[in-house]
C-alpha positions as CSV (number, residue, x, y, z in Angstrom):
1,M,46.5,-22.3,13.1
2,F,43.7,-23.8,15.2
3,E,41.1,-26.0,14.0
4,S,37.8,-24.0,14.0
5,G,35.0,-25.1,16.5
6,A,33.1,-26.9,13.8
7,G,35.9,-28.9,12.7
8,I,36.9,-30.0,15.8
9,V,33.2,-30.9,16.5
10,N,32.9,-32.5,12.6
11,R,36.4,-34.7,13.7
12,W,35.2,-35.5,17.9
13,G,31.6,-36.9,16.2
14,R,33.5,-39.0,13.3
15,L,36.2,-40.7,15.8
16,R,33.1,-41.6,18.1
17,L,31.2,-43.1,14.6
18,T,33.9,-45.1,13.8
19,A,35.5,-45.9,17.3
20,G,31.7,-47.6,17.6
21,R,31.7,-49.0,14.4
22,R,35.1,-50.7,15.4
23,L,33.1,-51.9,18.8
24,S,30.7,-53.6,17.6
25,R,32.5,-55.6,14.2
26,W,34.9,-56.7,17.7
27,L,31.8,-58.1,19.7
28,A,30.3,-59.3,16.1
29,A,33.9,-61.2,16.0
30,T,33.7,-62.3,19.6
31,L,30.4,-63.7,19.3
32,F,30.4,-65.2,15.6
33,P,33.9,-65.3,14.4
34,P,34.9,-65.2,11.1
35,Q,34.5,-68.6,8.8
36,C,36.1,-68.9,5.2
37,C,33.3,-69.4,2.9
38,L,35.2,-71.9,0.6
39,C,37.0,-73.8,3.0
40,G,35.4,-74.3,6.1
41,F,38.9,-72.7,8.3
42,P,38.6,-70.1,10.5
43,G,38.7,-66.0,8.5
44,A,41.9,-63.8,8.1
45,S,40.4,-61.2,9.8
46,L,37.5,-59.7,12.1
47,D,36.1,-58.5,9.0
48,L,36.9,-60.8,6.3
49,D,34.7,-64.5,6.1
50,L,37.7,-66.1,3.6
51,C,40.8,-68.0,5.3
52,A,44.6,-66.2,4.3
53,H,45.0,-69.3,1.7
54,C,41.6,-68.9,0.3
55,H,42.3,-65.1,0.0
56,A,46.1,-65.8,-1.8
57,A,44.5,-67.7,-4.0
58,L,41.3,-65.7,-5.7
59,P,42.3,-64.4,-9.1
60,W,43.2,-60.5,-8.3
61,D,42.6,-58.1,-11.1
62,P,46.2,-56.8,-12.1
63,A,44.6,-54.0,-13.9
64,N,44.6,-50.5,-12.8
65,G,42.2,-48.4,-15.1
66,E,39.6,-46.1,-14.4
67,V,37.3,-48.5,-13.1
68,I,38.8,-50.4,-9.6
69,T,37.7,-53.8,-9.8
70,A,39.5,-55.9,-7.2
71,L,38.6,-59.3,-8.8
72,L,38.8,-61.4,-12.5
73,Y,35.2,-62.9,-12.8
74,E,36.6,-66.3,-13.1
75,H,36.1,-69.1,-10.4
76,P,35.4,-69.0,-7.7
77,V,34.4,-65.2,-7.9
78,D,31.7,-66.5,-10.9
79,D,30.4,-69.0,-8.7
80,M,30.0,-67.1,-5.7
81,I,28.1,-63.8,-7.3
82,R,25.9,-65.8,-9.1
83,R,24.8,-67.0,-5.4
84,L,24.7,-64.2,-3.8
85,K,22.7,-63.0,-7.0
86,Y,20.3,-65.9,-7.5
87,Q,20.6,-67.8,-4.1
88,G,20.4,-65.4,-1.5
89,A,24.3,-66.0,-0.2
90,I,24.5,-62.9,1.4
91,A,27.3,-63.6,3.3
92,H,29.5,-63.6,-0.1
93,A,28.4,-59.8,-0.1
94,R,30.2,-59.1,3.0
95,V,33.4,-60.5,1.7
96,F,32.9,-58.5,-1.7
97,G,32.8,-55.8,0.3
98,V,35.7,-55.8,2.4
99,L,37.5,-56.7,-1.3
100,L,36.7,-53.8,-2.6
101,A,37.5,-51.8,-0.3
102,E,41.2,-53.4,0.3
103,K,41.1,-52.6,-3.5
104,V,40.2,-48.9,-3.2
105,R,42.7,-48.6,-0.3
106,L,45.5,-50.0,-2.3
107,K,44.3,-48.0,-5.2
108,G,45.5,-44.8,-3.5
109,G,44.3,-41.4,-4.2
110,P,41.2,-38.9,-1.9
111,L,38.1,-40.9,-1.3
112,P,34.4,-39.9,-2.7
113,S,32.2,-38.8,-0.1
114,L,29.4,-40.9,-0.7
115,L,29.2,-44.9,-2.2
116,V,26.0,-44.8,-4.9
117,P,24.8,-48.5,-5.6
118,V,23.4,-49.4,-8.9
119,P,19.6,-49.9,-8.6
120,L,17.6,-52.6,-9.6
121,H,14.5,-51.9,-11.3
122,P,11.6,-52.7,-8.9
123,A,10.5,-55.7,-10.5
124,R,13.6,-57.3,-10.4
125,F,14.0,-56.6,-6.6
126,R,10.4,-57.9,-5.8
127,E,12.0,-61.2,-7.5
128,R,15.0,-61.3,-5.9
129,G,13.7,-60.0,-2.8
130,F,17.6,-57.6,-2.3
131,N,20.0,-55.5,-4.7
132,Q,23.3,-57.2,-4.3
133,A,25.0,-53.9,-5.4
134,A,23.4,-52.5,-2.5
135,A,24.4,-55.2,0.1
136,I,28.3,-55.3,-1.1
137,A,28.3,-51.7,-1.3
138,R,27.2,-51.4,2.5
139,Y,30.5,-53.5,3.7
140,T,32.8,-51.4,1.6
141,G,31.1,-48.3,3.0
142,R,31.3,-49.7,7.0
143,M,35.6,-50.5,6.2
144,L,36.0,-46.6,4.2
145,D,34.0,-45.0,6.8
146,I,32.0,-43.5,3.6
147,P,27.7,-43.4,3.8
148,V,25.9,-45.4,1.1
149,A,23.2,-43.5,-0.6
150,H,20.5,-46.2,-1.5
151,H,17.6,-44.0,-2.6
152,V,19.1,-41.6,-4.8
153,V,18.7,-43.0,-8.0
154,R,16.3,-45.6,-9.7
155,R,16.3,-47.1,-12.5
156,L,13.7,-45.9,-14.8
157,R,13.5,-48.9,-17.2
158,D,13.2,-53.3,-16.7
159,T,15.8,-53.5,-19.1
160,P,16.2,-56.9,-20.7
161,S,19.7,-59.3,-19.6
162,Q,23.2,-58.2,-20.6
163,T,24.2,-61.2,-20.6
164,A,24.0,-62.4,-24.6
165,L,24.6,-59.1,-25.8
166,G,27.6,-57.1,-27.4
167,S,28.9,-54.1,-26.1
168,A,27.4,-52.0,-28.4
169,E,23.9,-53.5,-27.6
170,R,24.6,-53.4,-24.1
171,A,25.3,-49.8,-24.3
172,S,21.8,-49.0,-26.4
173,N,19.9,-51.6,-24.0
174,L,20.7,-49.0,-21.2
175,H,20.5,-45.5,-22.7
176,A,18.4,-43.7,-20.0
177,A,17.5,-46.4,-18.0
178,F,18.7,-44.5,-15.0
179,G,17.6,-41.4,-13.2
180,V,17.7,-39.1,-9.7
181,R,15.2,-39.5,-7.6
182,G,13.7,-35.6,-7.9
183,A,15.5,-32.2,-6.2
184,R,16.0,-33.1,-2.5
185,A,18.0,-36.3,-4.1
186,R,19.9,-34.0,-6.8
187,Q,21.3,-31.3,-4.2
188,H,22.3,-33.9,-2.0
189,L,24.2,-35.4,-4.6
190,V,25.8,-31.9,-5.7
191,D,26.7,-31.3,-1.7
192,M,28.4,-34.4,-2.2
193,G,30.5,-33.7,-4.7
194,H,32.6,-37.0,-5.2
195,V,30.6,-40.2,-5.6
196,A,31.4,-44.0,-6.3
197,I,29.5,-46.1,-8.2
198,V,29.3,-49.8,-6.9
199,D,28.4,-52.9,-8.9
200,D,28.9,-56.2,-8.5
201,V,30.5,-57.1,-12.2
202,C,32.2,-55.0,-15.3
203,T,31.4,-56.7,-18.4
204,T,32.2,-53.9,-21.1
205,G,31.4,-50.8,-18.2
206,S,28.3,-50.0,-19.8
207,T,26.2,-49.8,-17.3
208,L,29.0,-47.9,-15.2
209,A,29.0,-45.7,-17.6
210,E,25.3,-45.0,-18.3
211,L,24.6,-44.3,-14.7
212,R,27.9,-41.9,-14.1
213,R,25.9,-40.0,-17.0
214,A,23.4,-39.9,-15.0
215,L,24.4,-38.3,-12.0
216,Q,27.1,-36.0,-13.8
217,S,23.6,-34.6,-15.5
218,A,22.6,-34.3,-12.5
219,G,25.8,-32.0,-11.8
220,V,27.8,-34.1,-9.6
221,S,31.9,-33.1,-9.7
222,R,33.2,-36.5,-10.2
223,V,32.1,-40.2,-10.4
224,D,34.7,-43.0,-9.7
225,R,33.2,-46.6,-10.5
226,W,33.7,-49.3,-8.6
227,A,32.8,-52.8,-8.9
228,V,34.0,-56.4,-7.3
229,A,34.7,-57.9,-10.3
230,R,35.8,-57.4,-14.4
231,V,35.3,-60.0,-16.9
232,P,38.7,-60.9,-18.6
């Protein structure tokens, strides 16, 4: 059967958007060639600020669990994430976003319609000036051609650092920490149906689990969980 008029229009619009993004990436790579953020050699591709050697030497996560993670939280990934979060090394967000997209493609299966980065509390956002999960999601979404929703969920409580807490304490610390931003955001999430949460590090999975509960309570039918690195 022939495709409907609306379907053809949507496909043409998607093609125009994808072609524009490819052209902009090519122009950016031509004017500012990718350079390995670890050793300084030329990048391995138009989108990746890592050389082929450093890319291959990263501590890749061999696990294939429910939470999709690209890397293990080991050297040099741990240092790159700390520099991103606390020193504003935004270039690392692009690297992590591209690597996470690579792992998602390798995993296979249906892609979500929307990416939801784990939100920061406003006080933490003012302190850092940016949200590292949102920065990573931006590049992952760009590589997978998936939109990112930056303002559909919010952090309701400025929870203490999870670093020194055990798994049970982490879950308790994050209880009811997230909420959907009003009826319009809720409807948008429901309409999307299938979304993926994006974070930088997965330690026990408490943050991803709590945000998933908030999204499911809002009526989202499927919530995937993605993170750049997993603490082994």
